[in-house]
gemmi code that builds the backbone of each chain (N, CA, C; Angstrom):
import gemmi

chains = {
    "A": [
        ("GLN", (16.182, -2.105, 2.485), (15.741, -0.936, 3.182), (15.118, 0.162, 3.241)),
        ("PRO", (13.959, 0.189, 4.364), (13.062, 0.538, 4.255), (12.138, 1.499, 3.233)),
        ("VAL", (11.036, 0.865, 3.061), (10.865, 2.054, 2.220), (9.850, 3.465, 3.083)),
        ("LEU", (10.276, 4.077, 3.861), (8.831, 4.887, 4.864), (10.824, 5.053, 5.004)),
        ("THR", (10.658, 6.149, 6.008), (12.332, 6.941, 6.368), (11.631, 7.756, 7.865)),
        ("GLN", (12.840, 7.256, 8.714), (12.271, 7.086, 9.779), (13.394, 7.513, 10.478)),
        ("PRO", (13.691, 8.847, 11.617), (15.035, 9.055, 12.258), (15.457, 7.468, 12.774)),
        ("PRO", (16.223, 7.195, 12.828), (16.591, 6.274, 14.248), (16.615, 6.246, 15.254)),
        ("SER", (17.129, 7.519, 15.905), (16.355, 8.033, 17.406), (16.129, 9.221, 17.848)),
        ("VAL", (15.329, 9.089, 18.755), (14.912, 10.655, 19.253), (15.111, 10.564, 20.547)),
        ("SER", (15.257, 11.636, 21.459), (15.500, 11.681, 22.621), (14.616, 12.950, 22.937)),
        ("ALA", (14.880, 12.664, 24.590), (13.645, 14.104, 25.158), (13.783, 14.048, 26.812)),
        ("ALA", (13.757, 14.852, 27.616), (13.444, 14.533, 28.597), (12.174, 14.062, 29.410)),
        ("PRO", (12.048, 13.263, 30.144), (10.656, 13.186, 31.482), (10.172, 15.083, 31.041)),
        ("GLY", (8.823, 14.643, 30.750), (7.400, 15.151, 31.029), (8.067, 16.204, 29.918)),
        ("GLN", (8.596, 15.806, 28.962), (8.526, 16.834, 27.413), (7.985, 16.351, 26.347)),
        ("LYS", (7.225, 16.801, 24.960), (7.074, 16.065, 24.242), (8.470, 15.242, 22.895)),
        ("VAL", (7.979, 14.896, 22.408), (8.868, 13.994, 21.790), (7.713, 14.521, 19.719)),
        ("THR", (8.627, 14.522, 18.775), (7.862, 14.123, 17.236), (8.809, 13.016, 16.744)),
        ("ILE", (7.709, 11.982, 16.485), (9.008, 11.125, 14.833), (8.216, 11.400, 13.831)),
        ("SER", (8.885, 11.366, 12.806), (8.707, 11.764, 11.798), (8.372, 10.293, 10.852)),
        ("CYS", (8.109, 10.508, 9.763), (7.690, 8.956, 8.619), (7.643, 9.431, 7.478)),
        ("SER", (8.541, 9.498, 6.636), (8.524, 10.008, 5.357), (7.995, 8.831, 4.476)),
        ("GLY", (7.557, 9.261, 3.344), (7.050, 8.356, 2.589), (7.214, 8.645, 0.339)),
        ("SER", (6.015, 8.743, -0.280), (5.675, 8.324, -1.074), (4.304, 8.438, -1.937)),
        ("SER", (3.675, 8.900, -2.812), (2.520, 9.521, -3.171), (1.286, 7.816, -3.438)),
        ("SER", (2.709, 6.859, -3.212), (2.259, 5.414, -3.513), (1.861, 4.519, -1.992)),
        ("ASN", (2.253, 5.695, -1.251), (2.274, 4.555, 0.129), (1.708, 5.920, 1.498)),
        ("ILE", (2.298, 6.819, 1.683), (0.993, 7.702, 2.564), (0.352, 8.468, 2.203)),
        ("GLY", (0.876, 9.478, 0.426), (0.569, 10.051, 0.124), (-1.068, 9.486, -0.268)),
        ("ASN", (-1.355, 8.646, -0.023), (-2.539, 7.483, -0.833), (-3.927, 7.139, 0.499)),
        ("HIS", (-2.758, 6.516, 1.229), (-2.991, 5.793, 1.894), (-3.163, 6.031, 3.410)),
        ("TYR", (-3.537, 5.337, 4.577), (-3.695, 5.354, 6.201), (-2.127, 5.365, 6.821)),
        ("VAL", (-1.721, 6.118, 7.346), (-1.415, 5.217, 8.955), (-1.174, 5.092, 9.762)),
        ("SER", (-0.193, 3.499, 10.069), (-0.600, 3.299, 11.205), (0.956, 3.914, 12.317)),
        ("TRP", (0.810, 3.549, 13.270), (2.070, 3.478, 14.616), (1.744, 2.051, 15.225)),
        ("TYR", (3.237, 1.419, 15.130), (3.594, 0.764, 16.456), (4.126, 1.349, 17.414)),
        ("GLN", (4.261, 0.967, 19.107), (5.630, 0.757, 20.169), (5.582, -0.974, 19.823)),
        ("GLN", (7.270, -0.895, 20.021), (7.647, -2.280, 20.502), (8.880, -1.856, 21.995)),
        ("LEU", (7.887, -2.585, 23.089), (8.885, -1.876, 24.254), (10.254, -2.947, 23.971)),
        ("PRO", (11.289, -2.471, 25.195), (11.633, -4.163, 25.177), (11.967, -5.408, 24.784)),
        ("GLY", (12.174, -6.343, 24.152), (11.659, -7.594, 24.508), (10.460, -8.171, 23.728)),
        ("THR", (9.360, -7.253, 23.674), (8.279, -7.826, 22.762), (7.421, -7.356, 21.691)),
        ("ALA", (6.456, -7.819, 21.502), (6.244, -8.069, 20.136), (5.480, -5.971, 20.195)),
        ("PRO", (5.570, -5.846, 18.698), (4.295, -4.272, 18.718), (3.414, -4.234, 19.218)),
        ("LYS", (2.939, -3.457, 19.345), (1.700, -2.980, 19.529), (1.133, -1.795, 19.141)),
        ("LEU", (-0.296, -2.150, 18.474), (-0.788, -0.877, 18.172), (-0.855, 0.172, 18.579)),
        ("LEU", (-0.634, 1.869, 18.296), (-0.827, 2.853, 18.557), (-2.077, 3.602, 17.810)),
        ("ILE", (-1.074, 3.745, 17.207), (-2.494, 4.853, 16.904), (-2.754, 4.173, 14.606)),
        ("TYR", (-4.004, 4.037, 14.309), (-4.570, 3.898, 13.075), (-5.106, 4.800, 12.440)),
        ("GLU", (-5.403, 4.829, 11.315), (-6.190, 5.618, 10.605), (-5.553, 7.299, 10.526)),
        ("ASN", (-4.168, 7.208, 10.661), (-3.253, 8.153, 10.762), (-3.075, 9.321, 12.218)),
        ("ASN", (-4.169, 8.695, 13.084), (-4.741, 10.329, 14.366), (-5.327, 9.615, 14.853)),
        ("LYS", (-6.118, 8.123, 15.093), (-7.061, 7.397, 16.038), (-6.117, 6.463, 16.864)),
        ("ARG", (-6.751, 6.089, 18.126), (-5.961, 5.487, 19.450), (-6.742, 4.191, 19.273)),
        ("PRO", (-6.657, 3.043, 19.265), (-7.759, 2.424, 20.424), (-7.875, 2.137, 21.143)),
        ("SER", (-8.860, 1.619, 21.731), (-9.202, 1.671, 23.230), (-8.305, 1.460, 23.866)),
        ("GLY", (-7.797, 2.384, 25.097), (-6.878, 2.025, 26.097), (-5.380, 2.711, 26.015)),
        ("ILE", (-5.039, 2.787, 24.363), (-3.972, 4.022, 24.753), (-4.428, 5.293, 25.040)),
        ("PRO", (-3.482, 6.021, 25.659), (-3.510, 7.452, 26.298), (-3.110, 8.383, 25.117)),
        ("ASP", (-3.929, 9.529, 25.601), (-4.424, 10.884, 24.711), (-2.691, 11.625, 24.880)),
        ("ARG", (-1.912, 10.579, 25.298), (-0.727, 11.082, 24.946), (0.066, 10.925, 24.175)),
        ("PHE", (-0.586, 10.370, 23.489), (0.004, 9.826, 21.751), (-1.209, 10.283, 21.224)),
        ("SER", (-0.169, 10.946, 19.754), (-1.350, 11.605, 18.828), (-0.344, 11.127, 17.373)),
        ("GLY", (-0.990, 11.200, 16.223), (-0.759, 10.820, 15.034), (-1.436, 12.218, 14.381)),
        ("SER", (-0.758, 12.530, 12.954), (-0.695, 13.240, 11.586), (0.100, 12.754, 10.569)),
        ("LYS", (-0.388, 13.095, 9.923), (-0.476, 13.334, 8.047), (-0.503, 14.059, 7.479)),
        ("SER", (0.440, 14.926, 6.823), (0.135, 15.524, 5.699), (1.159, 15.402, 4.907)),
        ("GLY", (0.497, 15.379, 3.225), (1.201, 14.726, 2.091), (1.666, 12.959, 2.140)),
        ("THR", (3.192, 13.498, 2.402), (3.266, 11.745, 2.101), (4.474, 12.052, 3.428)),
        ("SER", (4.052, 12.518, 4.304), (4.811, 12.200, 5.506), (3.478, 12.195, 6.269)),
        ("ALA", (4.165, 11.499, 8.039), (3.580, 11.855, 9.292), (4.176, 11.666, 9.899)),
        ("THR", (3.239, 12.347, 11.080), (3.830, 12.210, 12.697), (3.819, 11.579, 14.088)),
        ("LEU", (4.350, 10.758, 14.142), (3.423, 11.128, 15.978), (4.009, 11.487, 16.732)),
        ("GLY", (3.517, 11.778, 17.664), (3.422, 12.381, 18.701), (3.678, 12.043, 19.895)),
        ("VAL", (4.794, 12.319, 21.019), (4.160, 11.889, 22.097), (4.367, 12.611, 23.477)),
        ("THR", (3.636, 13.177, 24.324), (3.473, 14.345, 25.584), (4.035, 13.582, 26.557)),
        ("GLY", (4.015, 14.042, 27.823), (4.614, 13.918, 29.083), (4.742, 12.929, 28.937)),
        ("LEU", (6.503, 12.631, 28.319), (6.701, 11.004, 28.183), (7.696, 10.875, 30.131)),
        ("GLN", (6.912, 8.950, 29.824), (7.603, 8.876, 30.790), (8.459, 7.631, 30.518)),
        ("THR", (9.787, 7.486, 30.862), (10.297, 6.270, 31.127), (9.961, 4.997, 30.668)),
        ("GLY", (8.627, 4.864, 30.543), (8.417, 3.715, 30.042), (8.317, 4.270, 28.413)),
        ("ASP", (8.065, 4.331, 27.914), (7.857, 5.097, 26.778), (8.726, 4.590, 26.085)),
        ("GLU", (10.566, 4.821, 26.563), (11.355, 4.272, 25.691), (10.896, 2.338, 25.408)),
        ("ALA", (11.372, 3.241, 23.957), (11.028, 1.674, 23.059), (11.215, 2.382, 21.323)),
        ("ASP", (10.769, 0.795, 20.741), (10.776, 1.613, 18.738), (9.528, 1.960, 18.946)),
        ("TYR", (9.632, 2.912, 17.212), (8.527, 3.238, 17.212), (8.372, 3.314, 15.792)),
        ("TYR", (7.630, 2.142, 15.026), (7.124, 1.770, 13.616), (6.250, 2.081, 13.091)),
        ("CYS", (6.146, 3.175, 11.570), (4.893, 3.838, 11.275), (4.986, 2.479, 10.353)),
        ("GLY", (3.516, 2.368, 9.628), (3.001, 1.140, 8.729), (2.519, 1.599, 7.808)),
        ("THR", (2.401, 1.175, 6.494), (1.320, 1.609, 5.743), (1.431, 0.640, 4.033)),
        ("TRP", (-0.169, 0.949, 3.744), (0.421, 0.120, 2.259), (0.828, 0.966, 0.963)),
        ("ASP", (1.332, 0.180, 0.595), (1.860, 0.607, -0.483), (1.307, 0.399, -1.702)),
        ("SER", (0.951, 1.422, -3.052), (-0.292, 0.554, -3.957), (1.033, 0.202, -5.231)),
        ("PHE", (2.181, 0.973, -5.161), (2.943, 0.954, -6.284), (3.884, -0.828, -6.171)),
        ("LEU", (3.907, -1.159, -4.920), (4.915, -2.188, -4.683), (3.833, -3.004, -4.390)),
        ("PHE", (2.659, -3.350, -3.672), (1.363, -3.781, -3.521), (2.134, -4.449, -2.175)),
        ("THR", (2.242, -4.107, -1.566), (2.389, -4.924, -0.108), (2.139, -4.098, 0.943)),
        ("VAL", (2.724, -4.597, 1.834), (2.672, -3.278, 3.500), (4.151, -2.992, 3.914)),
        ("VAL", (3.801, -1.981, 3.529), (5.323, -0.973, 3.884), (5.290, -0.689, 5.478)),
        ("PHE", (7.082, -0.826, 6.238), (6.589, -0.443, 7.546), (8.413, 0.884, 7.247)),
        ("GLY", (8.573, 1.754, 8.511), (9.705, 2.521, 8.589), (10.361, 1.824, 9.301)),
        ("GLY", (12.033, 1.933, 9.752), (13.346, 1.040, 9.832), (13.063, 1.312, 11.041)),
        ("GLY", (11.980, 1.817, 11.942), (12.263, 1.842, 13.671), (12.388, 3.237, 13.529)),
        ("SER", (12.184, 3.899, 15.071), (13.554, 5.337, 15.628), (13.378, 4.558, 17.180)),
        ("LYS", (13.825, 4.864, 17.509), (13.754, 4.279, 19.234), (14.439, 5.430, 20.123)),
        ("LEU", (12.888, 5.340, 20.722), (12.831, 6.863, 21.913), (13.929, 6.554, 22.881)),
        ("THR", (14.692, 7.599, 23.366), (15.137, 7.161, 24.855), (14.690, 8.418, 25.409)),
        ("VAL", (14.634, 8.026, 26.914), (13.808, 9.605, 27.803), (15.025, 9.382, 28.324)),
        ("LEU", (15.301, 10.968, 28.611), (16.541, 10.653, 29.397), (16.642, 11.584, 31.374)),
    ],
    "B": [
        ("GLN", (-10.109, -12.898, 25.736), (-9.345, -11.815, 25.089), (-8.111, -13.100, 24.246)),
        ("LEU", (-7.824, -12.193, 23.096), (-7.310, -12.886, 21.875), (-6.161, -13.560, 22.172)),
        ("GLN", (-5.829, -14.409, 21.850), (-4.072, -14.726, 21.736), (-3.684, -15.618, 21.042)),
        ("LEU", (-2.374, -15.308, 20.428), (-2.139, -15.723, 19.354), (-0.463, -16.770, 20.504)),
        ("GLN", (-0.390, -17.699, 19.313), (1.056, -18.391, 20.114), (1.312, -18.829, 18.557)),
        ("GLU", (2.474, -18.396, 18.634), (3.802, -19.691, 17.252), (4.125, -20.831, 18.059)),
        ("SER", (4.272, -21.314, 16.650), (5.105, -22.765, 17.356), (5.457, -23.207, 16.069)),
        ("GLY", (6.723, -23.824, 16.754), (7.898, -24.520, 15.399), (9.394, -24.152, 15.840)),
        ("PRO", (9.601, -25.013, 14.669), (11.544, -25.390, 14.797), (11.839, -23.814, 14.947)),
        ("GLY", (13.202, -23.589, 15.838), (13.666, -22.826, 16.259), (15.088, -22.850, 15.520)),
        ("LEU", (15.470, -24.340, 15.118), (16.298, -23.646, 13.912), (16.210, -24.375, 12.811)),
        ("VAL", (17.018, -23.961, 11.473), (16.324, -24.736, 10.397), (17.430, -24.894, 9.789)),
        ("LYS", (17.632, -25.569, 8.681), (18.992, -25.476, 7.929), (19.066, -24.881, 6.583)),
        ("PRO", (19.829, -24.451, 6.117), (19.919, -23.633, 4.613), (19.009, -23.996, 4.082)),
        ("SER", (18.543, -23.788, 2.942), (17.854, -24.133, 1.568), (16.456, -25.651, 2.074)),
        ("GLU", (16.466, -25.502, 3.231), (15.488, -26.038, 3.886), (14.274, -25.505, 4.043)),
        ("THR", (12.784, -25.916, 4.573), (11.543, -25.494, 4.443), (10.997, -25.055, 6.382)),
        ("LEU", (11.629, -23.925, 6.561), (11.091, -22.601, 7.749), (9.505, -23.462, 7.690)),
        ("SER", (8.631, -24.231, 8.653), (7.619, -23.984, 8.786), (7.383, -23.704, 10.280)),
        ("LEU", (6.030, -23.181, 10.271), (4.915, -22.347, 11.822), (3.825, -22.372, 11.658)),
        ("THR", (3.580, -22.487, 12.947), (1.605, -22.915, 13.004), (1.767, -22.028, 13.874)),
        ("CYS", (0.161, -20.890, 13.890), (-0.209, -20.693, 14.981), (-0.961, -19.765, 15.269)),
        ("SER", (-1.206, -20.804, 16.551), (-2.784, -21.484, 17.660), (-3.362, -20.357, 17.886)),
        ("VAL", (-4.354, -19.844, 17.141), (-5.259, -18.672, 17.890), (-6.599, -18.695, 19.019)),
        ("SER", (-6.535, -18.855, 20.213), (-7.838, -18.629, 20.972), (-7.887, -17.315, 21.570)),
        ("GLY", (-9.722, -17.495, 22.102), (-9.843, -16.321, 22.552), (-11.307, -15.517, 20.862)),
        ("ASP", (-11.293, -16.101, 19.786), (-11.647, -15.974, 18.891), (-11.729, -16.521, 17.616)),
        ("SER", (-12.727, -16.886, 17.018), (-12.422, -17.952, 15.976), (-11.632, -17.086, 14.458)),
        ("ILE", (-10.767, -17.987, 14.028), (-10.780, -17.772, 13.030), (-11.498, -18.252, 11.892)),
        ("ASN", (-12.635, -18.595, 12.260), (-14.266, -18.124, 10.784), (-14.257, -16.611, 10.556)),
        ("SER", (-13.888, -16.098, 11.812), (-14.752, -15.486, 12.148), (-14.280, -14.248, 10.119)),
        ("SER", (-15.691, -13.603, 9.932), (-15.477, -13.306, 8.994), (-14.524, -11.009, 8.601)),
        ("SER", (-14.553, -11.032, 9.833), (-13.809, -9.631, 9.326), (-12.236, -9.650, 9.563)),
        ("TYR", (-11.857, -10.801, 9.852), (-10.030, -10.742, 10.368), (-9.732, -11.623, 9.278)),
        ("TYR", (-8.688, -10.628, 8.974), (-7.248, -11.749, 7.937), (-6.758, -12.072, 9.590)),
        ("TRP", (-5.981, -12.982, 9.406), (-4.386, -13.746, 10.141), (-3.918, -13.684, 9.056)),
        ("GLY", (-2.247, -12.954, 10.186), (-1.124, -13.063, 9.550), (0.451, -13.208, 9.703)),
        ("TRP", (1.064, -13.301, 8.917), (2.819, -13.157, 9.161), (3.549, -11.591, 9.124)),
        ("ILE", (4.754, -11.595, 10.060), (5.406, -10.208, 9.790), (6.752, -10.753, 10.262)),
        ("ARG", (8.471, -10.360, 10.016), (9.179, -10.594, 10.532), (10.410, -9.772, 10.413)),
        ("GLN", (10.908, -9.674, 11.648), (11.848, -8.999, 12.098), (13.677, -9.985, 12.211)),
        ("PRO", (13.951, -9.378, 11.122), (15.680, -9.725, 11.812), (16.484, -9.117, 13.049)),
        ("PRO", (16.979, -9.944, 13.503), (17.596, -9.388, 14.557), (18.103, -8.425, 14.367)),
        ("GLY", (17.408, -7.160, 14.932), (17.781, -5.750, 14.936), (17.606, -4.535, 13.877)),
        ("LYS", (16.918, -5.910, 13.142), (15.993, -4.494, 12.420), (14.589, -4.293, 12.576)),
        ("GLY", (14.256, -3.398, 11.158), (12.796, -3.338, 11.661), (12.028, -4.812, 10.862)),
        ("LEU", (10.464, -4.237, 10.545), (9.228, -5.613, 10.564), (9.276, -5.216, 8.937)),
        ("GLU", (9.243, -6.256, 8.176), (8.274, -6.417, 7.588), (7.427, -7.857, 7.244)),
        ("TRP", (6.267, -7.384, 6.656), (5.030, -8.255, 6.187), (5.454, -9.519, 5.505)),
        ("ILE", (5.003, -10.390, 5.824), (5.241, -11.701, 4.816), (3.907, -11.722, 4.073)),
        ("GLY", (2.618, -12.046, 5.133), (1.668, -12.900, 3.918), (0.378, -12.490, 4.797)),
        ("SER", (-1.006, -12.806, 4.558), (-1.886, -12.940, 5.369), (-2.898, -13.869, 3.760)),
        ("ILE", (-3.585, -14.043, 5.943), (-4.762, -14.843, 4.743), (-5.786, -14.822, 5.597)),
        ("TYR", (-7.342, -15.037, 4.257), (-9.053, -15.117, 5.086), (-9.120, -16.605, 5.613)),
        ("TYR", (-10.642, -16.267, 6.043), (-10.639, -18.042, 6.378), (-11.284, -18.714, 5.939)),
        ("SER", (-11.293, -18.021, 4.373), (-12.258, -18.259, 3.307), (-10.822, -19.242, 2.323)),
        ("GLY", (-9.415, -19.137, 2.466), (-8.896, -18.960, 1.724), (-7.588, -18.429, 0.919)),
        ("SER", (-8.597, -16.658, 1.277), (-7.503, -15.763, 0.114), (-6.261, -15.688, 0.810)),
        ("ILE", (-5.875, -15.098, 0.189), (-4.693, -14.434, 0.594), (-3.929, -13.563, -0.115)),
        ("PHE", (-3.202, -13.072, 0.418), (-2.367, -11.887, -0.080), (-0.837, -12.236, 0.713)),
        ("HIS", (0.304, -11.404, -0.492), (1.754, -11.921, -0.097), (2.747, -10.468, -0.356)),
        ("ASN", (3.257, -10.671, 0.460), (4.459, -9.678, 0.144), (5.504, -10.070, -1.448)),
        ("PRO", (5.181, -9.538, -2.325), (5.472, -10.061, -3.836), (7.432, -10.417, -3.327)),
        ("SER", (7.898, -10.025, -2.365), (9.463, -9.836, -2.388), (9.997, -10.946, -1.690)),
        ("LEU", (8.753, -11.853, -1.555), (8.619, -13.851, -0.680), (7.703, -14.724, -1.593)),
        ("LYS", (6.659, -13.870, -2.860), (5.716, -14.470, -2.541), (5.661, -15.864, -3.177)),
        ("SER", (7.036, -16.240, -3.860), (7.360, -17.771, -4.898), (7.857, -18.292, -3.556)),
        ("ARG", (8.350, -18.085, -2.453), (8.459, -18.904, -1.644), (7.883, -19.354, -0.225)),
        ("VAL", (6.877, -18.216, -0.294), (5.310, -18.613, 0.556), (4.447, -19.379, 0.533)),
        ("THR", (4.302, -19.967, 0.774), (2.256, -20.875, 1.501), (2.265, -19.965, 3.025)),
        ("ILE", (0.948, -19.848, 3.140), (0.588, -18.864, 4.123), (-1.442, -20.665, 3.949)),
        ("SER", (-1.189, -21.177, 4.714), (-2.667, -21.699, 5.455), (-3.747, -21.700, 6.451)),
        ("VAL", (-4.862, -22.099, 6.269), (-5.499, -22.377, 7.339), (-6.108, -22.954, 7.311)),
        ("ASP", (-6.218, -23.658, 9.181), (-6.789, -24.427, 9.370), (-8.084, -24.774, 10.607)),
        ("THR", (-9.434, -24.335, 9.483), (-10.211, -23.869, 11.087), (-10.866, -24.555, 11.531)),
        ("SER", (-10.214, -25.710, 11.872), (-10.941, -26.457, 12.538), (-9.729, -27.002, 14.230)),
        ("ARG", (-8.875, -26.672, 13.798), (-7.989, -26.783, 14.718), (-7.798, -25.069, 15.590)),
        ("ASN", (-8.628, -24.244, 14.726), (-8.561, -22.430, 14.928), (-6.652, -22.244, 15.188)),
        ("GLN", (-6.482, -22.337, 13.701), (-5.133, -22.377, 13.930), (-4.477, -21.988, 12.155)),
        ("PHE", (-3.337, -21.355, 11.627), (-3.007, -20.774, 10.380), (-1.201, -20.998, 10.382)),
        ("SER", (-0.806, -21.364, 9.527), (0.237, -21.761, 9.418), (1.130, -20.946, 8.051)),
        ("LEU", (2.459, -20.967, 8.020), (3.909, -20.258, 7.774), (4.049, -21.579, 6.936)),
        ("LYS", (4.798, -21.550, 5.662), (6.137, -22.220, 5.200), (6.428, -21.607, 4.053)),
        ("LEU", (8.012, -21.180, 4.488), (8.942, -20.554, 3.910), (9.274, -21.926, 3.036)),
        ("THR", (10.616, -21.198, 1.543), (11.341, -22.842, 1.306), (12.347, -22.132, 0.928)),
        ("SER", (13.263, -22.721, 0.925), (14.620, -22.535, 0.269), (14.868, -21.669, 1.219)),
        ("VAL", (15.553, -21.580, 2.343), (16.256, -20.505, 3.374), (17.239, -20.029, 3.752)),
        ("THR", (17.393, -18.910, 3.820), (18.610, -18.687, 3.487), (19.531, -18.014, 4.855)),
        ("ALA", (20.200, -17.866, 5.471), (20.727, -16.816, 6.691), (19.426, -16.077, 6.749)),
        ("ALA", (19.418, -15.358, 5.341), (18.366, -13.572, 5.268), (17.749, -13.493, 6.691)),
        ("ASP", (16.868, -15.041, 6.246), (15.561, -15.344, 6.463), (15.917, -15.414, 8.132)),
        ("THR", (16.310, -16.026, 8.514), (16.751, -15.739, 10.320), (16.130, -14.406, 11.172)),
        ("ALA", (15.263, -14.324, 11.937), (14.380, -13.938, 12.348), (13.740, -14.096, 13.613)),
        ("VAL", (12.430, -12.891, 14.085), (11.504, -13.255, 14.922), (10.418, -13.595, 13.831)),
        ("TYR", (9.436, -14.652, 13.887), (8.302, -14.602, 12.927), (7.165, -14.838, 13.947)),
        ("SER", (6.380, -13.720, 13.798), (5.581, -13.144, 14.653), (3.596, -13.320, 13.854)),
        ("CYS", (2.979, -13.887, 14.440), (1.693, -13.823, 13.993), (0.506, -13.072, 14.315)),
        ("VAL", (-0.066, -12.125, 13.533), (-0.623, -11.051, 13.400), (-2.455, -11.231, 12.815)),
        ("ARG", (-2.873, -10.339, 13.878), (-4.570, -10.326, 13.043), (-4.419, -8.830, 12.695)),
        ("GLN", (-5.169, -9.019, 11.478), (-6.097, -7.657, 11.101), (-7.135, -7.284, 11.132)),
        ("GLY", (-7.519, -6.272, 10.339), (-9.217, -6.060, 10.238), (-9.690, -5.350, 11.400)),
        ("ASP", (-9.323, -5.231, 12.270), (-10.272, -4.503, 13.697), (-10.094, -2.802, 13.326)),
        ("TYR", (-9.180, -2.354, 12.468), (-9.038, -1.313, 12.489), (-8.526, -0.344, 11.010)),
        ("GLY", (-8.324, -1.006, 10.085), (-8.128, -1.094, 8.783), (-8.099, -2.218, 8.219)),
        ("ASP", (-7.494, -2.818, 6.897), (-7.671, -3.896, 6.097), (-6.267, -4.357, 6.520)),
        ("TYR", (-4.947, -3.489, 6.315), (-2.996, -3.309, 6.868), (-2.955, -2.935, 8.119)),
        ("VAL", (-3.666, -2.841, 8.797), (-3.510, -2.477, 10.936), (-3.144, -3.832, 11.539)),
        ("PHE", (-2.376, -3.587, 11.504), (-1.829, -5.380, 12.905), (-2.505, -5.393, 14.298)),
        ("ASP", (-3.659, -5.752, 14.693), (-4.007, -5.040, 16.039), (-3.465, -5.920, 17.102)),
        ("SER", (-3.472, -6.803, 16.653), (-2.882, -8.329, 17.641), (-1.428, -9.250, 17.136)),
        ("TRP", (-0.802, -9.360, 18.297), (0.426, -9.965, 17.956), (0.891, -10.839, 18.593)),
        ("GLY", (1.253, -12.359, 17.797), (1.721, -13.015, 19.200), (3.262, -11.967, 19.456)),
        ("GLN", (3.732, -13.802, 20.985), (5.015, -12.921, 21.291), (6.002, -13.019, 20.369)),
        ("GLY", (6.560, -13.772, 19.244), (7.051, -14.322, 17.742), (8.483, -15.035, 18.310)),
        ("THR", (8.588, -15.725, 17.450), (9.034, -16.832, 17.947), (10.364, -16.542, 17.334)),
        ("LEU", (11.945, -16.743, 17.341), (12.764, -16.888, 16.601), (13.058, -18.106, 15.892)),
        ("VAL", (13.644, -18.034, 14.751), (14.101, -18.496, 13.610), (15.138, -18.449, 13.046)),
        ("THR", (16.260, -19.445, 13.504), (17.659, -19.383, 13.280), (17.609, -20.474, 11.692)),
        ("VAL", (18.618, -19.616, 10.788), (18.275, -20.180, 9.909), (20.919, -20.439, 9.528)),
        ("SER", (20.714, -22.077, 10.404), (21.966, -22.602, 10.293), (22.125, -23.803, 9.859)),
        ("SER", (23.926, -23.560, 9.386), (23.546, -25.472, 9.309), (24.450, -25.841, 10.335)),
    ],
}
model = gemmi.Model(1)
for chain_id, residues in chains.items():
    chain = gemmi.Chain(chain_id)
    for i, (resn, *xyz) in enumerate(residues, 1):
        res = gemmi.Residue()
        res.name, res.seqid = resn, gemmi.SeqId(i, " ")
        for name, pos in zip(("N", "CA", "C"), xyz):
            atom = gemmi.Atom()
            atom.name, atom.element = name, gemmi.Element(name[0])
            atom.pos, atom.b_iso = gemmi.Position(*pos), 0.0
            res.add_atom(atom)
        chain.add_residue(res)
    model.add_chain(chain)
structure = gemmi.Structure()
structure.add_model(model)
structure.setup_entities()
C-alpha cells in the first residue's frame, strides 16, 4: 500500500483544468519537499515539479504544484490529449527513512 | 545529453539473484553533484525506490529491501549496478536506473528507459 494517497483516476475535457491531490503525513509531505512525475504510456517517468512548486527547464507553465500541510496538489491547465498519462507524487519519509511515492493517478482527457 | 541504459537478464528464477547494470553516458559518474539509483515498478503498479549510491560508495537503501540489495559503482566503466538476492515473483518489475541531485537529494531528474525483469521458474 503506497504511503502517499492519490486518486486512482482523474479526468477533464481538453482545454480545461484538472488537479491531482497527494495526501501524506507529518513524516513525509508535512516536512519535506514534494516532487511530481509524469509517465506517458510505455515510457519512463519524467520530472515535472520539484520542491513543491518549481518546474525544471522545459516543463511548460501549464503544470503547477502546491503544498499545504500534509497534502500536495498538481495542477494542469489547458489540457491536451498529450497530457494523458500517469502522475506520481514523491517525497522523503523521515520516519520510514525512505523515498515514498503515491500510487499514481491516471489522467484522462475526455 | 545524459543517457542511462539498463542491461541484464530479463528472466530470473525464484531464489536466485537479480543482477542489473546501468551504463551512464553524457556525464561522469564521478560527479560530486549526483547520486545514482534504482527504482522499480511492478506491472500495473506504482513506483518503489530501491536505493542510491554516491560515486564514493556511500549508499542509501529502502529499508524494506536493504537486506537483499547491493548497489555498487564502477567509475572506470562509468556504470553502477544492482544485485537483489533471493528473488520471488513479487520482485517482478520494470527496473529503472536514475540520477538524482540536480533538483534535490530525493528528486529523480533523469531516468533510463527501464528493463522488465520477470521472476519465474
